Structures are given as structure tokens and as C-alpha cells.
N, C-alpha and C positions, 0 to 999 in steps of 0.2 A: 362205583356208586357215589358220584361226587355230590349227591344231594342228601346223603345219609344224615349228616349232622343237622342240616336244616330240617329234615323230616322229623328227627327226634325232638327238636325244639317245638315244632308246630303240633305234633301229636301230644306232647306234654301239656301244652297250654290250651288246646282246642276244647276239650270237654269242660275244664274249669271256666273257660270264657263263655261257653254256651250256657252253662248252668248259673253264671253270674246274674242272669236275668230271671232266675226262678223267683216266683212271687213271694215265697217264704224266706229264701236266703237273701235276696236283694244285695248281692255282693257288690254291685256297681256303686253302692253308697261308700265303699271303701276305696274307690279308684283314686281320688285325689291324694289322700294320705299315703296310699300304697305307691303312687307315682313318686312322691317325695322320698319314700323309703328306698325305692329302686334307684333313684338318682343318687342318694347318699351312698348306698352300697356300691354303686358303679364307680363313684369317686374314690372309693377305697380299693375295691377289687380289680378295677381295670388297670390302674398304674402298676399294681402288684403283678398282674398278669403280663403286662408289657415287659416289665423288668425281668421276670422269671423266664419269659420266652427268649429275650435277648441274651440272657445268661446261660441258656441251654438247660435250665432246671426242669423245664417241660417244653413240649412243642406239639405241633399238629401235623398230621399226615394228610398231605394235599390230595390224596386219593378220595377223601371223604368230604371235602368241602368245595364250594363252587369257584373259589379262587380270588374273590374280592377280599382285600385286607385293608385294615386301618391301624396305623402304628404297629404293624407286624402281627396283628390279630385278625383271624378270619372274621368275616361279617357274622358268621354263625356263632362265634364265641361272644360277640357283643350281644347278639340276640339271646344267648343263654342267660344273661344276667337280667333279662326282662321276663322271659317265659318261665323259667324255673321258679324264681321268687313269686311270681303271680300264681302259678299252679299250687305252690306249697302254702302260701298264705290263705288262698281259697280253701285248700284242704283242711287247714287248721280251723277255720271258722265254720266250715261245713260240719266237721266232726263235733264241734262244740254245740252247734245248733241241734244236731240229732242226739247228742249225748251230753247234755248240759252239766251233768255231774262228773264229767271226765276231768278230774283234778286230784292231785295229791294234797296231802295235808301240808301246812306250812312248815312243820317240823321236819317232815320227810324231805320236802323240797330243799330246805336249808342243808340237811345232811348230805343229800346227793350233790348239791352245789359245792359244798366244802370239799367233798371227796374228789370231785372232778377237777376243781381248781388246784388242789394240792397235787393230784396226779399229773396234771398238765404242766405244773411248775417243775416237778421233779424230772419229767421226761425232757422238758426244754433245757434244763440245766445240764443234764447228762448228754444231750445231743445238740449243743449250741452251735456245732459246726455243720449241721444239716439244715440248709436254708428253708426248705419247705416245712419241715417239722417245726423249726424255731418260730418263724413268722406266723405260721398257721396257729400254733398253740398259744403264742403270746396274744394274738388278737382275740382268741377265744377266752383267755383268762381275763382280759380287760373287759370284754363285753359281758361275760357272765357276772363279773363282780358288779358292774354298773346296774345290770338288770336285777340282780339279787337285792341291791340296795333300793333301787327306784321302783321296780315293778315286779315284786316277787310273785304276784298272782299270775303273771304271764308264764313264769317258769312252772308254776303248779300245774298248768294244763299243757304247756309246751313239751315237757319231758315225755308225756304220754302221746301227744299227737305226732311228735317226731318219730316215735317208734313205728307208727303206722306209715309215715312218709318214707321210712327206710325200705318199704316194699318196692315202690316205684323207683326209689333211689338205686337199689341194687340192679334193677332192670336197665334203666337209662344209663347210669354211670358204668354199669357192667359192659354195655355195648360200646360206650366211649373208650373204655380201657381195654377192649379186645375180646370180650365174651361174645360168642355167637358169630363173630366175623373173622375174616382172615388175618387182618392186622388191626391194631388199635387206632382209634381216631385221635386220641390224645396220648402221647408217650411221656414217660417220666425218666429222669436221670436218678437212678436208685442210690447214687452217692449222696443225694440231697434229701433223702427221706429214710424212714426206719427200715425199709425193705420188707415190711409186713404187708401182705396182700389179703384182702377178703375176696376170695375168688381171684379176679384180675384187678381189683380196686385197691390202690394204696390206702392203708388205714387212715392216713391223714385226710383223705377226701371226705370221710364221714364227719370229721371235725370241721372241715371247710364248709360242708353243707349245713351243719348245725349252726355255725356262726352266720352264714349268709342269710339263712331263713330267719334266725332269731333277730338279726339286725333290722330286717324289714318289718317284722312283727312288733318290735320295740318302738319303731317310729310310728306305726299305725296306732299302737296302744297309747302313745303320748298325745296323739292328735285327735283321737276319737273317744268320746266319753262312753262309758259302759261297753267298751269293746273287749 
């Protein structure tokens, strides 16, 4: 099934794209800032992806992609960094439109942030020799700290909307890592991560997704007033 990875990307983005034109949501108004957010995130995540692939920290099963590659990454992997952020940023704003009071208090947000940052620092120090864990968690620490200082209101809602996004995350990323199919689409070298799996998903992937989405939202928040 060489089109599986492409299909996952297209299915993930199709409904959010269609509903971007909803007369109440008007998500198309966010396209320009989101495009910049996607570009910035790709400038960070793509080189990381290329390096990790070359080092064998993770890789791709050619059974599930069409075969076109750029810098060693399947075309579908490049598409991932467009489709998934688009779908998730749309989900964030759609949830806030229908549930405008979906936000934690500032004090609770700060407490959660401090706990997360501290936990990520401790795990990073104890696992400095595991490349996926270390790079992934360090980026999360830096971004969380910046957003906490600059745009704490984003975190007040994002902590809750991200919990909702975890539902499709477990489905899509579960398939990518081997759930429901014979082999995984993306494989991981467990010597470079904690070896803890949520079903078939390395626990680091949840932090990776958290950071990828938050980075895009942060850029949109910086560029769009009252967003």
C-alpha cells in the first residue's frame, strides 16, 4: 500500500481545509500567518529530520510511500509538515470558536508550564546520550519558556485544545508507527529514545507534536491581533 502515508496526510487536512471556508469560522483569514508558521517550523524540523534519517535514528518503510524523496526524506514526510500543522491549528481555533471559555487560569497555566519544563530538563539531563529524547525535549523547553514569557494566553487555551488533538494524534501517529498495519511507516532506533511506547507510539512523539503545533500557533498569535 504505497500510498498509505500520502493518504494519511490528505485525510488529516481535508476536513479542516473544507471547513476553513465556513462563514462563521473563516479560517482562511489565518492562511498567511499560518503559512509563515509552517515555513519557520519546516526550517527547524526538516533539517532535524534529514539529520536523524541519515544517522539511522529513525527511518521510513518504502512499502508505504510512493518513492519520491528529497534530501533523503519521502515527499509524504515533507507534506506532513504542511498538512498536520494546518489541521491542528484549524482544530485549535475551531474549538475556541465553539468553546470560547476553554482556557485555564493564568496561575494554573504557569504551574503546569513550570512542572513540564522542570520534568523535561530532568529527563534531558538523565538521557543526554539519547538523541531523539535530548533534541526533542530541549526544543520543547526553549519554546515553552518563550511562549510562557511572551504569550501565556496561548498556553492557557493550548493545554486544553492539545488534549483534544491527542485523539486524532493517536490514530494517525498510531498507524505511522505500526498500529493496525503489518509494519510501521516510520521506524525508530530505540537506542536513541526512552523506549517507552504509548501503544506503538514513542512517548517522545507526543512532545514532538506538542512543540510542532505550538510553534505554528505562536507565530500566528504574534501576527494576528485578537487571535
